[in-house]
C-alpha positions as a printed Julia matrix, in Angstrom:
68×3 Matrix{Float64}:
 -17.31  62.14  -11.72
 -18.06  59.0   -13.4
 -17.04  58.05  -16.95
 -20.31  59.02  -18.4
 -20.35  62.5   -16.81
 -16.64  63.02  -17.95
 -17.82  62.13  -21.56
 -20.44  64.94  -21.51
 -18.01  67.77  -20.52
 -17.76  70.64  -22.97
 -14.0   71.14  -23.64
 -12.62  74.6   -24.61
  -9.33  75.5   -26.24
  -7.76  78.99  -26.23
  -8.45  81.28  -29.14
  -4.61  81.62  -29.37
  -4.28  77.91  -30.4
  -4.09  77.13  -33.94
  -5.36  74.12  -35.79
  -1.63  72.91  -36.51
  -1.2   71.29  -33.16
   1.61  72.27  -30.82
   1.67  72.8   -27.04
  -2.07  73.26  -26.22
  -4.44  72.32  -23.25
  -8.09  72.28  -23.09
 -10.18  73.01  -20.17
 -13.81  71.96  -19.17
 -15.75  73.73  -16.42
 -17.73  71.5   -14.3
 -19.89  72.43  -11.11
 -17.03  72.48   -8.52
 -13.92  71.83  -10.6
 -12.19  72.96  -13.83
 -10.84  69.84  -15.77
  -7.71  70.15  -17.88
  -6.32  67.85  -20.63
  -3.71  67.76  -23.28
  -5.26  68.79  -26.63
  -3.11  66.22  -28.51
  -4.19  63.3   -26.24
  -7.75  63.89  -25.57
  -8.43  60.42  -24.3
  -5.32  60.54  -21.99
  -5.17  61.68  -18.47
  -6.99  64.58  -17.07
  -6.29  66.98  -14.21
  -9.0   68.56  -12.12
  -8.56  71.81   -9.95
 -10.93  73.42   -7.58
 -12.49  76.38   -9.43
 -10.84  78.83   -6.86
  -7.36  77.42   -7.36
  -7.71  77.43  -11.23
  -8.88  81.08  -11.33
  -5.95  81.97   -9.09
  -3.59  80.33  -11.31
  -4.96  82.08  -14.45
  -5.0   85.53  -12.69
  -1.33  84.83  -11.77
  -0.43  84.26  -15.41
  -1.73  87.73  -16.28
   0.31  89.34  -13.6
   3.54  87.43  -14.49
   3.18  88.45  -18.22
   3.07  92.02  -17.34
   6.55  91.77  -15.54
   8.3   90.4   -18.44
């Protein structure tokens, strides 16, 4: 993606995140990847994961939580 396309992404934050800051990430789904950034440094670096890898990661989080 070029800079203009990145600027047009719609970023989402978890409903569990409050407005007081803290340890939060934001995600922005694109056609083939999911972009991830630190909510405190929105202009900073971003990661991009293939959709399948991201969905596998999120599904794994739910399974791990049930084991604790």
